[in-house]
VEXFI-970996 format. One record per atom (N, C-alpha, C): residue in one letter; x, z, y. Coordinates in steps of 0.05 Angstrom, whole numbers, plus 5000, padded with zeros to 4 digits. Each point is the difference from the previous one (the first is absolute). Layout:
<pts>
AXZY...
</pts>
This chain:
<pts>
M600455166274M501949915020M500150185024L497650085010L499850175023L501350274996S500150094974S501350264995S502950005006R501249765002R502949985007R500550105028F497950025016F500450075028F499650305005R499650164979R499650285004R502350145013V502449914995V502450135012V500049995030Y498549815012Y500049985029Y497950195013F498650154983F498250215010F501350275001E502550024992E501350264997E499950165026K500649885023K500050145025K497350065011T497949854991T497350055010T498150084977K501250114978K498450074977K497950215007K500850195017K498250225008K497649885015D500549825019D497849875015D498249844981F501249874981F498549844981F498150174983I501150224990I498350184984I497850135016I500650095024I498050125017I497849815007S500749745005S497949805007S498249954976I501150014975I498449964976I498150244997V501050245004V498450244997V497749995021C500749935025C497949995021C497849804993V500749764991V497949804995V498450084975S501250134981S498650094976S497850205008F500850215015F498050205009F498049885019E500849815017E498149875018E497849874984A500849854979A498049874983A498250214986A501250214991A498450214986A497950125018F500750075025F498150115019F497849805007E500749745002E498049805005E498049974977L501050034976L498349974976L498150244996I500650235013I498250224998I497449965017I500349845021I497849965020I497549884987P500249794983P497549894988P498550214983M501550184986M498850214984M498550195018I501250085022I498650185019I497549865012M500349745006M497749855011M497749994980A500649964975A497949994979A498650274998N501550225002N498750274999N498350055025I500849905023I498450035025I497349874996I500049754988I497549854997I498350134978D501250064977D498450094977D499250295002V501550175015V499450285002V499050075028G501749955020G499250085027G497649855011V500049734998V497749855011V497650044983A500450004973A497750034982A498650275005T501550225005T498850275004T499750075030R500849815017R499950055029R501550255008D502250054987D501750235006D502049935021Q499450065026Q501849925021Q502750145000G500050254991G502550154998G501949874980Y498849924977Y501649864980Y501249745010I498249855015I500949745011I502250045020L499850215017L502050055020L502750084988K499950174980K502550094987K501449764986R498349844986R501249774986R501149795020S498649985022S500949805021S502650095012L500350275005L502550105011L502349964979L499350034974L502049964980L500949714999M498049815005M500749725001M501949945024V499450135023V501749965024V502850114994F500150244987F502650124994F501749814982C498749904979C501449814982C501049755015S498349905018S500749775015S502450055018M500050245014M502250075017M502650034985I499850144977I502450034983I501149734992S498249824992S500849734992S501349855023L498950045024L501149875024L502950105006V500350264999V502750125005V502049904979L499250004975L501749904979L500849715004G498049845009G500649725006G502149965022V499850175021V502049995021V502750074990F500250224984F502650084989F501149784982Y498249884984Y500949784982Y501349785016S498649915022S501049785016S502850065010R500550245009R502650075011R502250004978F499450134978F502050024979F500549734986A497849844997A500349744987A501749825017A499650015027A501649835018A502950084998R500650264999R502850094998R501249914974A498450024978A501049924974A500649704999G498149845011G500349714999G502349915018Q500250105024Q502149925018Q502850094989G500050244989G502550104989G500949834976F498149934983F500549824977F501249745009G498649885021G501049745010G502850025011A500650215015A502650035011A502250034979E499450164979E502050044979E500449744984L497849864994L500349754985L501549795016R499449995026R501449805017R502950075002K500650265001K502850095001K501549924974A498650054978A501349944974A500549704997E498049845007E500349714997E502149895019Y500150115024Y502149915019Y502850074990A500250244989A502650094989A500849824977K498149924984K500649834977K501049735010V498749895020V500849745012V502950025011Q500650235012Q502750045011Q502150014979S499250084975S501950014978S500449734986F498449805008F500249744987F502649865007S501049854981S502249825006S498849745010F501749815008F499049745009F498449864977S501050034976S498649874978S497250124995N499750265004N497450134998N498249895022L501049985024L498449905023L499249714996D501649854984D499249724994D497549984984H499250224987H497550004984H497550035017F500350095025F497750045018F500749875027N498249855011N500549905027N499350225020T501249975024T499750215020T497150065007P498349795006P497250065007P498550144978S500649944975S498750144978S500750305000L502650065005L500850285001L498650155023I499749865023I498750125023I497150064993T498649814987T497250044992T499850234981R501850034981R499950214981R500550275013L501750015020L500650255014L497850085020T498449815008T498050055021T497249984988S499149764995S497249954992S499350134973D501849964980D499450104973D500050315000I501950125014I500050305001I497650105016T499349865021T497750085016T497450004983I499849804983I497649984982I499950244982L502350084988L500050244983L499550255016Q501150015024Q499650245017Q497150035008N498749775006N497150015007N498350074976T500949924977T498650084975T499950304997I502250135007I500150294999I498350135021C500349915025C498650115023C496949964997N499349754994N497149934999N498850024972G501749994980G498949994973G500050264985L501550205010L500150254986L497350134999R498449985022R497450135001R498149884978P499649735000P498349894979P501150034972I502749994997I501250034974I499350274987V500050215017V499450274989V497050055002R498849935023R497250065005R498149854981G500749754995G498349834983G499650124972P502150044985P499750114973P498750285000V500850175020V498950275001V497049995005M499149845019M497249985006M498449874977M501249804987M498649874978M499750204977A502250154993A499850184978A498150235005M500250125024M498250225007M497149905004G499849765012G497349895005G498649944973L501549894981L498849944974L499250264986S501750205002S499450264987S497450125012M499850005027M497650115013M497649844993S500249735000S497649834995S499150044971I501950034981I499250044972I498650274997L501050215015L498750264999L497249995011M499649835021M497449985013M498049844983S501049774989S498249834984S501649834981P500450094975P501549844981P498749724995E497349995002E498649754995E500849795020L500050075026L500749815021L503049935000A501650184992A502949965000A500849774981V498249934981V500649784982V500349735015V498849985024V500249765016V502949935006F501750215004F502849965006F501549864977L499150064976L501349884977L499949705000V497949895013V499749715003V501349895025A499650155022A501049905026A503050005002M501350214991M502950025004M501649794985P499449944975P501549784986P499649735014I497649955011I499649745014I501949985024L500050225016L501850015023L502949984992A500850134979A502850004991A500849714992V498349864986V500749724992V500349825024C498250035020C500249845024C502650055015L500750265003L502450075014L502549904985Y500050024974Y502349914984Y500549705005L497849845000L500349715004L501149945028I499250165019I500949965028I503050075002F500850234989F502750095003F502049824984R499149904978R501749834984R500849745016K498149925016K500549765017K501750075025L499750245010L501350075025L503050044998G501050114978G502850064997G501849765007P499749784986P501749765006P499749905029L497650025011L499549915027L501550175020Y500050264996Y501550175019Y503049944998G501049954975G502849934997G500749745015R498249804999R500549755014R499950055030M498250175009M499950075029M502750105010Q501250194985Q502550125009Q502349804999R500049824981R502149794999R499849815023I497549935007I499649825023I500850155026L499550265001L500850165023L503050005003D501550014977D502949985001D500849735013K498649794992K500749735011K499349995029L497850125008L499250015028L502150145017N501050234990N502150155014N502649845002S500549844979S502449844999S499949795022V497749875003V499849795020V500350125028V498750235005V500250135026V502950095006Q501350134980Q502750095004Q501949775006E499849794984E501749765003E499749885027N497549985009N499549885027N501150175022L499650264999L500950185021L503150015002I501350004976I502950015000I501249755011A498749774993A501149745008A498449895024I499050175017I498249915022I501549815019R502650055005R501549825018R500349724988T500549994974T500249744986T497449865000V497850154995V497349875000V499449885027K500750145022K499449905026K501849775008S502650024992S501949795008S499349734986Y498850024976Y499249754986Y497149945005V498750155017V497149955007V498449994974R500350204983R498650014975R497850225000G499250085023G498050215002G497449934986E499149755005E497449914987E500349994970S502349914990S500449984971S500050284988E501450195013E500150274990E497250135001S498549935021S497250115002S498349894977R500449754993R498449894978R500850134974K502650054997K500950144975K498850284998F499950145023F498850275001F497149984994E498649815012E497149974996E499449954971G501749844986G499649944972G500250254983V502150165004V500350244985V497850215007N499450015026N497950195009N497349934988E499549744998E497549914988E499950074970S502349974987S500150074971S499550304997F501150165018F499550294998F497150075006R498849865019R497150045005R498349934976E500649774988E498449914977E500450204977S502450094995S500550194979S498650265005S500150105025S498750255007S496949974997E498949785009E497149964998E499149994971R501649874983R499349994972R500150274987A502150165007A500250274989A497750185009F499449995026F497950175011F497249904992H499849744993H497549904990H499250144974Y502050034982Y499450154975Y499750305005A501650105019A499850295006A497350075012S498849815015S497450055012S497750014980L500549904976L497950014979L499650294990N501850175007N499850284992N497550135010L499449965026L497650135012L497449894989P499649744997P497549904988P499550114972C502250004984C499750114973C499150295000F501350155018F499350295002F497150035009Q499249855021Q497350035010Q497949914980F500649804984F498149914980F499550224979V502250124991V499850224980V498750245013M500750075025M498950245013M496949985003Y499149775012Y497249985005Y498449974974S501249864980S498649984974S499750284987T502250165003T499950274988T497950175014I499849995027I498150155015I497149934993L499649734997L497349914993L499250104972C501949994982C499450104972C499450305001I501650155015I499650295001I497350075013L499349865022L497450055013L497749934981W500449794984W497849924981W499750204979F502350074986F499850194978F499550285010G501250075023G499650265012G497150055008G498849795011G497150015008G498350054975N500649874979N498550044975N500350294990L502450115002L500550274991L498550205018I499849955026I498550175017I497049984994H499249764993H497149954994H499250164975V501750014981V499350154975V500750305002G501250085023G500550285006G502550114988S501949824990S502550114989S502250015020M499449935025M502050015022M498650055026K501450155018K498950065026K501149815021V498649985023V500849825021V502850085011G500450265004G502650105010G502349934982A499550024974A502049944980A500749705001L498049835004L500549715002L501549945026T499350145021T501449965026T503050084997G500550234987G502750094995G501549814982F498649914979F501249814981F500849745015L498249905018L500749765015L502550055017S500250245011S502450065017S502549994983Y499850104975Y502349984982Y500649724992V497849844997V500449724993V501649865022L499250055025L501449885023L502950105001Q500450254994Q502850114999Q501649864979I498849974976I501449874978I500749715006L497949865011L500449725007L502149975023N499950185018N501950005022N502950054989S500150184980S502750054988S500949754986L498249854987L500749754987L501049805020M498749995023M500949825021M502850085009M500550265003M502650095008M502149914979I499350044975I501949934978I500549705000S498049845005S500349715001S501949925023N499650135024N501849955022N502950084994V500250224985V502750094992V501349794983F498549884981F501149804984F500849755016L498549945021L500849785017L502750065013M500350255011M502550075012M502250014979L499450104977L502150024979L500849724991S498149815000S500749734992S502149885018R499650055026R501949895020R502650184999S499650264997S502450185000S501849944976T498849934977T501649944976T501849765005T498849795014T501649775007T502450085018S499450165021S502150085018S502050194985A499050174983A501850184985A501949854983S499149794986S501749844983S502249865016R499349915025R502049875017R502150205010I499150255006I501950205008I501850084977L498850024976L501750084977L502049784992E499449755007E502049794995E502550065016V499750115024V502450065016V501350264989L498450204995L501150264991L501349984972D499049814983D501049974973D502249794998E500649875023E502249804999E502650144993P501349924978P502550144993P502249935020V501350205012V502249955018V502449924984D501049755005D502149904983D502850085011L500150145022L502650105010L500050314999V501350104980V500250294997V502950075004G500550185019G502850075006G501250194980G502650015000G501450184982G499750295008T500650184982T499750295005T502750135007R502149854998R502750115006R500350025031D501550205008D500550035029D502349835009L499449735000L502149815006L499549895029K502249975014K499949875027K502149795001V499549795016V501949795004V502250105018E502550014990E502250115015E501749785013R500549784985R501949795010R498649755009G498449884982G498649755006G501049774984D501350044977D500849794981D497449894988I499949734997I497649884988I501049814978D498850014976D500749834978D497549884988F499849735001F497949854986F501249914974D498950094977D501249934974D497949834984H500349745001H498249824986H497050065006V499550025026V497350075009V498249755000S497650034989S497949805002S497450135009F498449855015F497650125012F497949785004K497550084996K497749835007K497750185010Y498449905018Y497950165012Y497750064981Q499349814984Q497850034981Q501149984972Q499350194983Q501050004972Q499149754985T497749885009T499049764986T501349755010A501650015021A501349775011A502049884979E500149744999E501849874980E502950015008E500649985027E502750005009E500750245016Y502550084999Y501050225016Y500649915028V499550195019V500749955028V503050025004L501250204987L502950044999L500950004971S502249864995S500949974973S503050064997D500650194982D502750064993D501950055024I499150185017I501650065024I502250204993C502449935004C502350184997C501550005026L500150245013L501250025026L500950295005H502450035010H501050265008H500450015030I498950205013I500450045029I501350275004G502450015010G501550245003G498950175023A500550264999A499150185021A501449925027G498449985021G501049945026G500449705006Q499649844980Q500349715004Q497749885015T500549775012T497949845013T499749754984V497649964989V499549774983V497749835012G500549745002G497949825010G498749864976I497449945003I498549864980I498749765013I500549764990I498949765012I499049824978G498249825008G498849824980G497649875012G499049804987G497749855010G497450174998T497949895011T497450144999T499150014971G499250244991G499150034972G502250064981S502450065010S502250064982S500150294991A498050165009A499650284991A501950205013K500849945025K501850185014K498650285005S497649995011S498550255005S499450154974S499349854979S499450134975S502450164989L502449895005L502550134990L500350275013V499850025027V500650255014V497750204996Q497649914995Q497750184996Q500350164974L501849924982L500550154976L501750255005I501649995021I501950225005I498550275006P498050005018P498650265005P497650034981R499949844979R497950014980R497249945012L499849815018L497449915008L498849854976Y501749884984Y499249894974Y502250094981D499350004974D501950074979D500949754986V502550004990V501149784985V498549984974D499849754989D498749964974D502050014977S502549925005S502150024980S502650035014G502050104985G502550065013G499950285013S502050065016S500050265013S501149975029L499050185017L500950015028L500950285005K502650035007K501250265003K501050045029I499750255009I501250085026I501750244995D502549985008D502050214995D500250064970G499749804984G500350034971G497650104986H497850075014H497650104988H497849805002D498549964979D497749825001D498050105021V498949815015V498250085022V497650164990R499349974974R497750154989R500750294997E502550075001E500850284997E499650165026Y500049865022Y499750145026Y497150075005P499450235012P497350045011P499449795021V497649894999V499449775017V500550075030A499250245008A500350085028A502950015008Y501850104983Y502850025006Y501249725002L499249834981L501149724999L499249855026R497550015007R499149845023R501050125026D500450265000D501150135024D502949915005A501449914979A502749925003A500349705006V497749865000V500049715004V498449945025G501249885020G498649915024G499449704998M497549935004M499249714998M498749915026V500949785010V498749875022V499049734989L497349984996L498849784986L499649765019Q499349784988Q499349765015Q497750055020K497950124989K497750065017K500450275013N500250005026N500650255014N497450155004T500050254992T497650175002T500550245018L498450015021L500150245017L497250125000F499850255007F497550154999F499150085027S497450065002S498950095025S501450255009G500750015026G501550235010G502249925019T501750185006T502149955019T502549894986I501949905016I502649914988I501450234986R499950245012R501350234988R498850074973E497449994998E498650074975E500649794979N500249755007N500749794980N502950034991L501850065018L502850034992L500350234982R498650225004R500350244984R498749984972W498949764994W499349954972W502650014983G502249915012G502650004986G501150284997N499550185019N500950274999N498250175018P498150154989P498250165017P501450205017D502450084992D501550215015D502249885018A499949745005A502249875015A500250125028T502450055009T500450105027T500149775019Q500050065026Q500149795020Q502649854998E502250134994E502649864996E499949804977E498750084978E499749824977E498349765007L497850055014L498349785009L501649815017D501550105019D501649835018D502149844984W501250134980W502049874983W498849764985A497750054987A498749794984A499149775018C498950075023C499049795019C502449845012R502350125003R502349865011R501049804979I500250084975I501049814979I498049774996A497350065001A498049804995A499349845026C501450065022C499649875026C497250055010V498850224993V497450075010V500350095029D502350115007D500450115027D499849775021E500449754992E499949785019E497249975012F497950064984F497349975012F498650275004L501150214988L498850265002L499850105029S502149945015S500050095028S497849865017R499149774990R497949865015R497250094992M499850174980M497450104992M499050215020P497450005005P498950185021P500650294995D499950094975D500450294994D502450044981G501749804998G502350034982G499250054971Y501250214988Y499450064972Y497050074996D498750095021D497250094998D498049785006T501049755001T498249775005T498349964976D497449975004D498149954977D500249714992L500349954974L500449724990L497349864994G497850155000G497549884991G500049964970Q497849904990Q499749964971Q501949784990G501850084982G501849814988G502149905019G500450135023G502049915019G499349755015V497449985009V499149755013V501149975028N501250225011N501049995027N502849895003I501349944978I502849915000I500349744985S502349865004S500549744987S500950044972G500249774985G500950014973G502950094997G501749915018G502850095000G500350295006Q498450115018Q500150285006Q499050174976K498049904986K499050144976K502250024980Q501549774996Q502150004980Q502250215007R500750015025R502150195008R499150294997L497450055005L499050284996L500050074970C499449804984C500050054971C502850054989I502049865012I502850054992I500850285009A499350085024A500750275010A498750214983R497549954992R498650194983R501450044973A500949784988A501550024975A502750145003L501349955023L502650135004L499750305002L497850105011L499650295003L499950144973K499549854979K499950134973K502950074991R502049885013R502750034991R500349944970P499049774992P499949944971P502749924989R500350044974R502449914986R500049704996I497649894997I499749714996I498149905022L500849795014L498449895022L499549714994I497449924998I499249734993I498649875024F501049765007F498749855022F498949744987D497449984998D498749774988D499149815022D501849825009D499549815021D498850145024S501150235007S498950185020S500949955028T501649785004T500849935028T499249715006S498049904986S499249725003S498849955028A498850215012A498749975027A501950085023V502550064993V501950095020V501949775006D500749975026D501949795007D502850054989T501649804998T502650024987T501950205014A499950015026A501750195014A499350294994T497450065000T499150274993T500650064971E499749804982E500650044972E502950074996A501849875016A502950054997A500650295009R498750095021R500450285008R499050204980I497749944987I499050174978I501950004977R501149774994R501949984978R502650165006D500949995024D502450165008D499450304998G497550075008G499350294998G499850094971L499049834982L499750074972L502750024987A502049865010A502750014989A501250285002Q498950165018Q501050275004Q499250184977L497949924985L498950174978L501749954975T502450125000T501949944978T499250134973G498450215001G499350144975G497349904989T499049785010T497449904991T500249734987T498849974977T499949744987T497849835013K500849775010K498249835015K499549744985I497449934997I499249754988I498449845020I500949765006I498749845021I498949744988I497449975002I498749754992I499449845026S500949765000S499549845025S500249704993Q498749845016Q500249714998Q502349905018R501050185017R502249925018R502750084988I501749804997I502650064989I501750175019N499649975026N501650165019N499250294999S497750074987S499250284997S501650144979M501249854981M501450124978M502849894994E501049835018E502649884994E502350204999H499650235013H502150205000H499650214978A498049964983A499550184978A502350004980D500250234985D502150014980D499649794978R497549974993R499349804980R497249885007I499649764991I497449865005I499049914972V497550064995V498749924975V498249765005V500449784986V498449765002V498050004977L497450025007L497950004980L498649724998E499349924976E498649754996E498050044977D497449985007D497950024979D500250264984G500650225014G500050264987G502550064984K502149835003K502550054986K502349995020I502150144993I502450005017I501549744995N500249855022N501549754998N503050055002E500750175020E502950075004E500250245018V502150154997V500750225018V502849965011G500250035027G502749975011G499950065030T502349965013T500150045029T499149745014H499750025026H499149775015H501949764996D502650065001D501949784998D500049874973T499950164979T500149894973T497449844994L497750105008L497549864996L499949745016L501050015024L500049765017L501949794989A501950094985A502049814989A498949834977H498350134983H499249844976H497150054990N498450175013N497350054990N498149805014K498749834985K498349795011K497650115016I498750204989I497650115013I500850125027Y502250165000Y500950135025Y500949795020Q501349794991Q500949795017Q497749865014D497949944984D497749875011D498650165022I499750264994I498850185020I501750015025Y502650024997Y501850015023Y499949755016E500049774987E499949745015E497449975015I497850074988I497449985013I499950185025Q501050244997Q500050195023Q501949915022K502349884991K502049905019K498849775017K498749824986K498749775014K497950105020G498450214990G497950115018G501250135024A502450134997A501250135023A501149805020I501249784989I501049795018I497849865015A497849954985A497749865012A498850185022
</pts>
C-alpha cells in the first residue's frame, strides 16, 4: 500500500536518496568502533603499547565525528524529504477533493475530509521525517552487526537464533492488535472534529437556545471516547518496550554466561567479548528501532488507507473533450429522473420534461420537498441525471467541459457563502478581471450600492470570516452581484432574495429585466417574485404538476391557487 505514495517523492527524490545514503554510512562508521575497541583491549592494553592505543583511539574519534556529521546531514535531508512529501500529498488530495461532484462529497463528511487532509497526512509525513532513520539504520546495523559478531564468535552468535524469533513473535502479536485500534482512533477523531465544527458554525444558535451545557456534554462524551480509544491503543503499543527489554537482558545474560565460559577455557579473549557485547547492543538496538518502525507503520497504514479512499474515489463527473461553449442558453429536460443515492427506492425527480428558451425568465414554485433545488442543480452538473437527458443549446451537458459549462451558469444558492476578505475580493470571484465600472454595474443591479456607501472602506471593507460583519440580506445581494459579474448565459436564483424586503426585491427584479440575453431561472416561495416570469413551473413531489403563466395558473391550478391565497391572507394580515 505504501508503495502507492512513491509518486509524491518525485520532487524530493534527491533529498530522500541522500538521507538514506547518509544514514547507511553513519551506521557503518558506528559499527567499526566496537571492532577498534576490541583491538585496543586485546592488543594495545595487553601489550601496554601506548602508541597503538593512541592511534586506535584517534581512529575511534574520527569514525565518531564522521558518523556525527552524517547524522546532521541526514536530519536535514530527511526533513526536506518528509515535508516535501507531505506538501505534495496534501496538494494531490486537495486537488482530488476539488474535482469531486456533490455526489462524491456525499460519501465523505466534511470533518472526515479535514482529518484526512491534516492529521492523516501529518502522520505519514512524520513517519518519513522520524522513521526514515530507523527504517534504514535498523536493518543495516542488524545485518552488519550480525556479520561482525559471527566473525568474532560463531558460537555466541547462536544466541541470536533463539532471541530474535521470540522478539518477532511478541511484536507480531502486538501489531496485529494495534491496526484496528488505530483505525478506530481516527474514526473517533473524525467524529470529534464534526462535533467541534458543528458547534462553532452554529454558535449563535447554540447560545440563543442556551444549549451550551448540552453541547459541552456532547463534546465531553466524544472526547472521552477518543481518550479511551487512544489509551487502549497506546496500552498495547507500550508493551513493545517491555518485550524488547526482556529479550535484550536475557540475551546479554546468556552471552555473559557462555562468553565467560569461553574465556575460562581460553577460546575467547576479554576484548573480543567486550566487542561482541557492543555488537549485541547494536543489534538489539537495531531491533528496537525496527519495532518502533513497525509501530509507526501500523498507524501510518491506517492513515494511508484513509487517504487512498479519497484519492481512489472515482470522480463521477467527467467533462467532455469537445471545445463546446454555451452560446445561447436553451435548456431541455427530456424525461429526466434523478435520485441522490443509487440504492434509494424512489426518485427525487421523476420524468421531467421541460423546455426553457434562451433569454426567457422561468419561475419554479412548489411546496417544501418538491425538489426545486435538485432540479436546477442538474443544469451546471453539480449532480448528473440518472435517466433521460439534459441538453443546453442542443448538446447534452456531458459533452461540455465541466469548467466551460459551469462558467456559463451563474448560481445564487439558498445558503449564501462569502469568504474572508474584502467586498471587492468576494465580488471578483465572479470575474477576477472585473473593472471598477463592471463592479459598479453589478452592485447597482443587485442593490448593493444602497449599503455599500455606508461601509467604512467601501469596496475594500473587510467582511470577516463568512461575512459576519453584514446582515443576511446584504449577503444575498453581494452573492447576486458576484453571480452577475460572470456575465453568465444562464442565471439561477435559488430562493436567493428570501432575506431581502419586498421593495428591494422589486428593484433587483427590475434590474435583472435588463439582462435580455440571459436565461433566468427563479426559485422562490413568493409568488410576487415570479409573477412576471415568461412561464412558471409548479413542482409537486419531484414531478411537474403544470407549466404556465401567472394568470393561467391562478385561474385553474389548485396548488398555485393555494399558495397565492395563503400569501394574500398573510399580506392583508
